[in-house]
DSSP file (Angstrom, degrees, kcal/mol; ACC not computed):
  #  RESIDUE AA STRUCTURE BP1 BP2  ACC     N-H-->O    O-->H-N    N-H-->O    O-->H-N    TCO  KAPPA ALPHA  PHI   PSI    X-CA   Y-CA   Z-CA
    1    1 A M     >        0   0    0      0, 0.0     4,-1.5     0, 0.0     3,-0.2   0.000 360.0 360.0 360.0 -46.0    1.9  -10.3   17.6
    2    2 A E  T  4  +     0   0    0      1,-0.2    35,-0.0     2,-0.2    36,-0.0   0.810 360.0  55.6 -63.2 -28.0   -1.2   -9.8   19.9
    3    3 A D  T  4 S+     0   0    0      1,-0.2     4,-0.5     2,-0.1    -1,-0.2   0.890 112.4  39.8 -72.1 -37.6    1.2   -8.5   22.6
    4    4 A A  T  > S+     0   0    0     -3,-0.2     4,-2.3     1,-0.2     5,-0.2   0.687  95.0  83.9 -86.3 -16.4    2.7   -5.8   20.4
    5    5 A S  H  X S+     0   0    0     -4,-1.5     4,-2.4     1,-0.2     5,-0.2   0.895  88.6  49.7 -57.2 -47.4   -0.6   -4.8   18.7
    6    6 A P  H  > S+     0   0    0      0, 0.0     4,-2.4     0, 0.0    -1,-0.2   0.906 112.5  49.0 -59.7 -40.2   -1.8   -2.4   21.4
    7    7 A R  H  > S+     0   0    0     -4,-0.5     4,-2.1     1,-0.2    -2,-0.2   0.879 111.0  48.9 -68.5 -36.0    1.5   -0.6   21.5
    8    8 A L  H  X S+     0   0    0     -4,-2.3     4,-1.8     2,-0.2    -1,-0.2   0.883 110.2  52.2 -67.2 -36.8    1.7   -0.3   17.7
    9    9 A V  H  < S+     0   0    0     -4,-2.4     4,-0.4    -5,-0.2     3,-0.3   0.960 112.3  44.8 -64.6 -48.4   -1.9    1.1   17.8
   10   10 A R  H >< S+     0   0    0     -4,-2.4     3,-1.1     1,-0.2    -1,-0.2   0.877 110.8  54.3 -62.1 -37.5   -0.9    3.7   20.4
   11   11 A A  H >< S+     0   0    0     -4,-2.1     3,-1.2     1,-0.3    12,-0.3   0.824 101.3  58.9 -69.2 -30.6    2.3    4.5   18.5
   12   12 A T  T 3< S+     0   0    0     -4,-1.8    -1,-0.3    -3,-0.3    -2,-0.2   0.585 104.7  53.1 -75.0  -6.1    0.4    5.3   15.3
   13   13 A Q  T <  S+     0   0    0     -3,-1.1    -1,-0.3    -4,-0.4    -2,-0.2   0.308  79.2 124.3-107.7  10.0   -1.5    7.9   17.1
   14   14 A L    <   -     0   0    0     -3,-1.2     6,-0.1     2,-0.1    -3,-0.0  -0.315  65.9-126.8 -67.1 151.9    1.5    9.9   18.5
   15   15 A P  S    S+     0   0    0      0, 0.0     2,-0.5     0, 0.0    -1,-0.1   0.770  86.6  88.8 -75.7 -24.5    1.6   13.6   17.6
   16   16 A D     >  -     0   0    0      1,-0.2     4,-2.3     2,-0.0     5,-0.2  -0.621  69.2-150.4 -76.5 121.2    5.2   13.5   16.2
   17   17 A T  H  > S+     0   0    0     -2,-0.5     4,-2.3     1,-0.2    -1,-0.2   0.890  94.9  52.9 -62.1 -39.9    5.0   12.6   12.5
   18   18 A D  H  > S+     0   0    0      1,-0.2     4,-2.0     2,-0.2    -1,-0.2   0.918 109.5  47.9 -61.7 -42.4    8.4   10.9   12.5
   19   19 A Q  H  > S+     0   0    0      1,-0.2     4,-1.9     2,-0.2    -1,-0.2   0.875 110.6  51.1 -68.5 -34.7    7.4    8.7   15.4
   20   20 A R  H  X S+     0   0    0     -4,-2.3     4,-2.5     2,-0.2    -1,-0.2   0.884 107.8  54.6 -66.0 -36.2    4.1    7.8   13.6
   21   21 A G  H  X S+     0   0    0     -4,-2.3     4,-2.0     1,-0.2    -2,-0.2   0.931 108.4  48.0 -62.6 -44.3    6.1    6.9   10.5
   22   22 A F  H  X S+     0   0    0     -4,-2.0     4,-2.1     2,-0.2    -1,-0.2   0.873 109.8  53.0 -61.6 -37.5    8.2    4.5   12.5
   23   23 A A  H  X S+     0   0    0     -4,-1.9     4,-1.7   -12,-0.3    -2,-0.2   0.915 109.5  47.5 -68.6 -42.4    5.1    3.0   14.0
   24   24 A F  H  X S+     0   0    0     -4,-2.5     4,-2.1     2,-0.2    -1,-0.2   0.836 109.0  55.4 -69.1 -29.9    3.6    2.4   10.5
   25   25 A T  H  X S+     0   0    0     -4,-2.0     4,-2.6    -5,-0.2    -2,-0.2   0.923 106.9  50.4 -59.6 -44.9    6.9    0.9    9.5
   26   26 A A  H  X S+     0   0    0     -4,-2.1     4,-2.3     2,-0.2    -2,-0.2   0.854 107.7  52.6 -61.4 -35.4    6.6   -1.5   12.4
   27   27 A V  H  X S+     0   0    0     -4,-1.7     4,-1.9     2,-0.2    -1,-0.2   0.916 110.1  47.9 -69.2 -40.9    3.1   -2.4   11.3
   28   28 A G  H  X S+     0   0    0     -4,-2.1     4,-2.0     1,-0.2    -2,-0.2   0.898 111.5  51.2 -62.9 -41.5    4.4   -3.2    7.8
   29   29 A T  H  X S+     0   0    0     -4,-2.6     4,-2.9     2,-0.2     5,-0.3   0.896 106.7  53.5 -61.4 -40.2    7.2   -5.3    9.4
   30   30 A A  H  X S+     0   0    0     -4,-2.3     4,-2.6     1,-0.2     6,-0.5   0.905 108.2  50.8 -63.9 -39.8    4.7   -7.2   11.5
   31   31 A A  H  X S+     0   0    0     -4,-1.9     4,-1.6     1,-0.2    -1,-0.2   0.889 112.0  47.8 -63.7 -38.1    2.8   -8.0    8.3
   32   32 A R  H  < S+     0   0    0     -4,-2.0    -2,-0.2     2,-0.2    -1,-0.2   0.934 117.7  39.9 -67.8 -45.4    6.0   -9.2    6.7
   33   33 A L  H  < S+     0   0    0     -4,-2.9    -2,-0.2     1,-0.2    -3,-0.2   0.870 128.5  27.8 -72.0 -39.0    7.0  -11.3    9.7
   34   34 A N  H  < S-     0   0    0     -4,-2.6    -3,-0.2    -5,-0.3    -2,-0.2   0.686  88.1-133.9 -97.9 -22.0    3.6  -12.8   10.6
   35   35 A G  S  < S+     0   0    0     -4,-1.6     2,-0.3    -5,-0.4    -4,-0.2   0.686  82.4  58.2  67.5  19.6    1.7  -12.9    7.4
   36   36 A A        -     0   0    0     -6,-0.5     2,-0.3    30,-0.1    -2,-0.2  -0.974  65.8-146.6-164.3 162.8   -1.2  -11.4    9.2
   37   37 A L        -     0   0    0     -2,-0.3   -35,-0.1    -3,-0.1   -10,-0.0  -0.938  29.4-103.5-132.2 160.7   -2.3   -8.4   11.3
   38   38 A T     >  -     0   0    0     -2,-0.3     4,-2.0   -37,-0.1     3,-0.3  -0.404  35.3-109.2 -75.2 160.4   -4.7   -8.0   14.2
   39   39 A P  H  > S+     0   0    0      0, 0.0     4,-2.0     0, 0.0     5,-0.1   0.861 119.8  56.5 -56.1 -36.0   -8.1   -6.5   13.6
   40   40 A E  H  > S+     0   0    0      1,-0.2     4,-1.8     2,-0.2     5,-0.1   0.892 107.1  48.0 -65.5 -38.8   -7.0   -3.4   15.5
   41   41 A L  H  > S+     0   0    0     -3,-0.3     4,-2.4     2,-0.2    -1,-0.2   0.882 109.0  53.7 -69.2 -36.4   -4.0   -2.8   13.1
   42   42 A Y  H  X S+     0   0    0     -4,-2.0     4,-2.5     1,-0.2    -1,-0.2   0.915 108.6  50.1 -61.8 -41.1   -6.2   -3.3   10.1
   43   43 A E  H  X S+     0   0    0     -4,-2.0     4,-2.3     2,-0.2    -2,-0.2   0.856 107.9  53.0 -67.7 -33.5   -8.5   -0.6   11.5
   44   44 A V  H  X S+     0   0    0     -4,-1.8     4,-1.8     2,-0.2    -1,-0.2   0.919 109.9  48.1 -65.6 -42.7   -5.5    1.7   12.1
   45   45 A L  H  X S+     0   0    0     -4,-2.4     4,-1.2     1,-0.2    -2,-0.2   0.917 113.1  48.3 -65.5 -41.2   -4.5    1.3    8.4
   46   46 A R  H  < S+     0   0    0     -4,-2.5    -2,-0.2     1,-0.2    -1,-0.2   0.890 110.8  50.3 -62.9 -40.9   -8.0    2.0    7.3
   47   47 A A  H  < S+     0   0    0     -4,-2.3    -1,-0.2     1,-0.2    -2,-0.2   0.832 109.4  51.5 -67.2 -33.1   -8.3    5.1    9.5
   48   48 A A  H  < S-     0   0    0     -4,-1.8    -1,-0.2    -5,-0.2    -2,-0.2   0.778 116.1-117.6 -74.9 -25.5   -5.0    6.4    8.1
   49   49 A G     <  -     0   0    0     -4,-1.2     6,-0.4    -5,-0.2     4,-0.4   0.554  10.3-125.6  87.2 120.2   -6.2    5.9    4.5
   50   50 A P  S    S+     0   0    0      0, 0.0     3,-0.2     0, 0.0     9,-0.1   0.757  94.0  49.8 -71.8 -26.0   -4.4    3.5    2.2
   51   51 A G  S    S+     0   0    0      1,-0.2    -2,-0.1     8,-0.1    -3,-0.0   0.936 120.4   9.6 -87.4 -48.6   -3.7    5.8   -0.8
   52   52 A R  S    S+     0   0    0     -4,-0.1     2,-0.2     3,-0.0    -1,-0.2  -0.194 101.4  94.8-129.1  40.1   -2.1    9.0    0.1
   53   53 A S  S >  S-     0   0    0     -4,-0.4     3,-1.4    -3,-0.2     4,-0.2  -0.615  88.0 -90.1-127.2-175.3   -1.1    8.8    3.8
   54   54 A I  T 3  S+     0   0    0      1,-0.3     3,-0.4    -2,-0.2     4,-0.2   0.606 120.4  62.7 -68.1 -12.4    1.8    7.9    6.0
   55   55 A A  T 3>  +     0   0    0     -6,-0.4     4,-2.7     1,-0.2     5,-0.3   0.356  68.2 105.9 -94.9   4.6    0.5    4.4    6.0
   56   56 A V  H <> S+     0   0    0     -3,-1.4     4,-2.0     1,-0.2    -1,-0.2   0.862  82.4  45.2 -58.5 -39.8    1.0    3.8    2.3
   57   57 A N  H  > S+     0   0    0     -3,-0.4     4,-2.4     2,-0.2    -1,-0.2   0.879 112.2  51.8 -73.1 -37.1    4.2    1.6    2.8
   58   58 A A  H  > S+     0   0    0     -4,-0.2     4,-2.0     2,-0.2    -2,-0.2   0.891 110.7  48.0 -65.3 -39.3    2.5   -0.4    5.6
   59   59 A V  H  X S+     0   0    0     -4,-2.7     4,-2.6     2,-0.2    -2,-0.2   0.914 111.6  50.8 -66.3 -41.6   -0.5   -1.1    3.3
   60   60 A D  H  X S+     0   0    0     -4,-2.0     4,-1.6    -5,-0.3    -2,-0.2   0.906 111.4  47.9 -64.5 -40.7    1.8   -2.1    0.4
   61   61 A D  H  X S+     0   0    0     -4,-2.4     4,-2.5     2,-0.2     5,-0.2   0.867 111.8  50.4 -66.8 -36.4    3.7   -4.5    2.8
   62   62 A T  H  X S+     0   0    0     -4,-2.0     4,-2.1     1,-0.2    -2,-0.2   0.924 110.3  48.3 -69.1 -41.9    0.4   -5.9    4.0
   63   63 A L  H  < S+     0   0    0     -4,-2.6    -1,-0.2     1,-0.2    -2,-0.2   0.832 115.9  46.7 -67.2 -28.6   -0.9   -6.5    0.5
   64   64 A T  H  < S+     0   0    0     -4,-1.6    -2,-0.2    -5,-0.2    -1,-0.2   0.909 123.7  27.7 -77.1 -42.9    2.4   -8.2   -0.4
   65   65 A F  H  < S+     0   0    0     -4,-2.5    -2,-0.2    -5,-0.1    -3,-0.2   0.556 104.0  76.1-105.3 -10.5    2.8  -10.5    2.6
   66   66 A V  S  < S-     0   0    0     -4,-2.1   -30,-0.1    -5,-0.2     5,-0.1  -0.908  89.5-108.9-102.6 126.4   -0.7  -11.3    3.9
   67   67 A P    >   -     0   0    0      0, 0.0     3,-1.5     0, 0.0     4,-0.4  -0.221  24.1-122.8 -52.8 142.4   -2.7  -13.8    1.8
   68   68 A F  G >  S+     0   0    0      1,-0.3     3,-1.6     2,-0.2    11,-0.1   0.874 110.9  57.8 -54.2 -43.8   -5.5  -12.2   -0.2
   69   69 A R  G 3  S+     0   0    0      1,-0.3    -1,-0.3     7,-0.0     7,-0.0   0.701 103.9  53.7 -65.5 -19.6   -8.1  -14.5    1.4
   70   70 A D  G <  S+     0   0    0     -3,-1.5    -1,-0.3     2,-0.1    -2,-0.2   0.457  87.3 102.5 -95.2  -1.7   -7.0  -13.2    4.9
   71   71 A L  S <  S-     0   0    0     -3,-1.6    -8,-0.0    -4,-0.4    -3,-0.0  -0.499  79.7-108.2 -81.2 151.8   -7.5   -9.5    4.2
   72   72 A P    >>  -     0   0    0      0, 0.0     4,-2.1     0, 0.0     3,-0.5  -0.354  38.0-102.9 -71.7 162.3  -10.5   -7.6    5.4
   73   73 A P  H 3> S+     0   0    0      0, 0.0     4,-2.3     0, 0.0     5,-0.2   0.897 119.1  54.0 -60.0 -42.8  -13.0   -6.7    2.6
   74   74 A W  H 3> S+     0   0    0      1,-0.2     4,-1.9     2,-0.2     5,-0.1   0.880 110.6  47.1 -59.4 -36.5  -12.0   -3.0    2.4
   75   75 A L  H <> S+     0   0    0     -3,-0.5     4,-2.5     2,-0.2    -1,-0.2   0.825 108.2  55.2 -75.1 -31.4   -8.3   -4.0    1.9
   76   76 A K  H  X S+     0   0    0     -4,-2.1     4,-2.3     2,-0.2    -2,-0.2   0.954 109.2  48.4 -61.2 -48.7   -9.4   -6.6   -0.8
   77   77 A R  H  X S+     0   0    0     -4,-2.3     4,-2.4     1,-0.2    -2,-0.2   0.917 111.4  50.0 -56.7 -45.5  -11.2   -3.8   -2.7
   78   78 A W  H  X S+     0   0    0     -4,-1.9     4,-2.7     1,-0.2     5,-0.2   0.912 108.9  52.2 -57.8 -47.0   -8.1   -1.6   -2.3
   79   79 A A  H  X S+     0   0    0     -4,-2.5     4,-2.1     1,-0.2    -1,-0.2   0.885 111.1  46.0 -63.5 -41.3   -5.9   -4.4   -3.7
   80   80 A V  H  X S+     0   0    0     -4,-2.3     4,-2.4     2,-0.2    -1,-0.2   0.906 112.9  51.3 -69.0 -39.0   -8.1   -4.9   -6.7
   81   81 A Y  H  X S+     0   0    0     -4,-2.4     4,-2.8    -5,-0.2    -2,-0.2   0.929 111.6  46.2 -59.0 -47.5   -8.2   -1.1   -7.4
   82   82 A V  H  X S+     0   0    0     -4,-2.7     4,-2.6     2,-0.2     5,-0.2   0.896 111.9  51.7 -63.8 -41.8   -4.4   -0.8   -7.2
   83   83 A T  H  X S+     0   0    0     -4,-2.1     4,-2.2    -5,-0.2    -1,-0.2   0.943 113.8  43.0 -59.6 -49.7   -3.9   -3.8   -9.5
   84   84 A V  H  X S+     0   0    0     -4,-2.4     4,-2.5     2,-0.2    -2,-0.2   0.910 114.3  50.7 -66.4 -44.1   -6.3   -2.4  -12.1
   85   85 A R  H  X S+     0   0    0     -4,-2.8     4,-2.2     1,-0.2    -2,-0.2   0.906 111.4  48.0 -60.7 -43.2   -4.9    1.1  -11.8
   86   86 A D  H  X S+     0   0    0     -4,-2.6     4,-2.1     2,-0.2    -1,-0.2   0.889 112.2  49.0 -66.5 -40.9   -1.3   -0.1  -12.2
   87   87 A K  H  X S+     0   0    0     -4,-2.2     4,-2.3    -5,-0.2    -2,-0.2   0.928 112.5  47.6 -65.0 -45.2   -2.2   -2.2  -15.2
   88   88 A L  H  X S+     0   0    0     -4,-2.5     4,-2.3     1,-0.2    -2,-0.2   0.876 111.1  51.4 -61.5 -41.0   -4.0    0.7  -16.9
   89   89 A E  H  X S+     0   0    0     -4,-2.2     4,-2.7     2,-0.2    -1,-0.2   0.908 108.8  51.5 -64.8 -42.1   -1.1    3.0  -16.2
   90   90 A G  H  X S+     0   0    0     -4,-2.1     4,-2.3     1,-0.2    -2,-0.2   0.920 111.2  47.4 -61.2 -45.4    1.3    0.5  -17.8
   91   91 A W  H  X S+     0   0    0     -4,-2.3     4,-2.4     2,-0.2    -1,-0.2   0.904 111.0  51.6 -59.1 -41.6   -0.8    0.3  -20.9
   92   92 A W  H  X S+     0   0    0     -4,-2.3     4,-2.9     1,-0.2    -2,-0.2   0.939 110.6  47.5 -61.2 -49.5   -1.1    4.0  -21.1
   93   93 A L  H  X S+     0   0    0     -4,-2.7     4,-2.6     2,-0.2    -1,-0.2   0.888 110.9  51.0 -62.1 -39.0    2.7    4.5  -20.8
   94   94 A R  H  X S+     0   0    0     -4,-2.3     4,-2.5     2,-0.2    -1,-0.2   0.924 112.3  47.5 -66.3 -40.2    3.4    1.8  -23.5
   95   95 A G  H  X S+     0   0    0     -4,-2.4     4,-2.5     2,-0.2    -2,-0.2   0.919 111.3  50.3 -63.8 -41.6    1.0    3.5  -25.8
   96   96 A E  H  X S+     0   0    0     -4,-2.9     4,-2.3     2,-0.2    -2,-0.2   0.917 110.5  50.4 -60.7 -43.5    2.5    6.9  -25.1
   97   97 A D  H  X S+     0   0    0     -4,-2.6     4,-2.5     2,-0.2    -2,-0.2   0.931 109.7  50.6 -64.2 -43.3    5.9    5.4  -25.8
   98   98 A A  H  X S+     0   0    0     -4,-2.5     4,-2.3     1,-0.2    -2,-0.2   0.921 110.2  49.1 -59.7 -44.3    4.7    3.9  -29.1
   99   99 A V  H  X S+     0   0    0     -4,-2.5     4,-2.5     1,-0.2    -1,-0.2   0.902 109.9  52.4 -60.5 -41.0    3.2    7.3  -30.2
  100  100 A R  H  X S+     0   0    0     -4,-2.3     4,-2.2    -5,-0.2    -2,-0.2   0.941 110.2  47.4 -63.8 -44.8    6.4    9.0  -29.4
  101  101 A R  H  X S+     0   0    0     -4,-2.5     4,-1.9     1,-0.2    -1,-0.2   0.891 112.5  48.8 -62.5 -40.3    8.5    6.6  -31.5
  102  102 A V  H  X S+     0   0    0     -4,-2.3     4,-2.7     2,-0.2    -1,-0.2   0.922 110.4  51.5 -64.4 -44.1    6.1    6.9  -34.4
  103  103 A W  H  X S+     0   0    0     -4,-2.5     4,-2.6     1,-0.2    -2,-0.2   0.889 108.5  52.2 -62.5 -40.9    6.2   10.7  -34.2
  104  104 A Q  H  X S+     0   0    0     -4,-2.2     4,-1.6     2,-0.2    -1,-0.2   0.900 109.8  48.1 -62.5 -40.8   10.0   10.6  -34.2
  105  105 A V  H  X S+     0   0    0     -4,-1.9     4,-2.5     2,-0.2    -2,-0.2   0.930 111.7  50.4 -63.9 -45.4   10.0    8.5  -37.3
  106  106 A V  H  < S+     0   0    0     -4,-2.7    -2,-0.2     1,-0.2    -1,-0.2   0.914 109.8  50.3 -57.0 -45.2    7.5   10.8  -39.0
  107  107 A R  H  < S+     0   0    0     -4,-2.6    -1,-0.2     1,-0.2    -2,-0.2   0.843 113.7  44.3 -65.4 -31.2    9.6   13.8  -38.2
  108  108 A R  H  <        0   0    0     -4,-1.6    -1,-0.2     1,-0.2    -2,-0.2   0.886 360.0 360.0 -76.2 -39.2   12.8   12.3  -39.6
  109  109 A G     <        0   0    0     -4,-2.5    -1,-0.2    -5,-0.2    -2,-0.2   0.470 360.0 360.0 -77.8 360.0   11.2   11.0  -42.7
């Protein structure tokens, strides 16, 4: 892992968007295979931005396959944020569905 890390870091900074995408896919694969990333790769993910960037899948793979206790603090905060956001969105959608069903019953009746 330490051998490939510098090459992955360089690849994530390439000018071609497709090649950068492949590099971030490789970072996610490294997280899957090793259950950890090097500090340099964590910094690359942080610099890319975890939420709306080309690195979103690599961040998701990292959160899935790297133990929470081994994550850097910024990624732990992101994991908590994503978990809470997803839970709230699920509650919202269930409530919306219930209101829609009640509305359909009222319209029929």
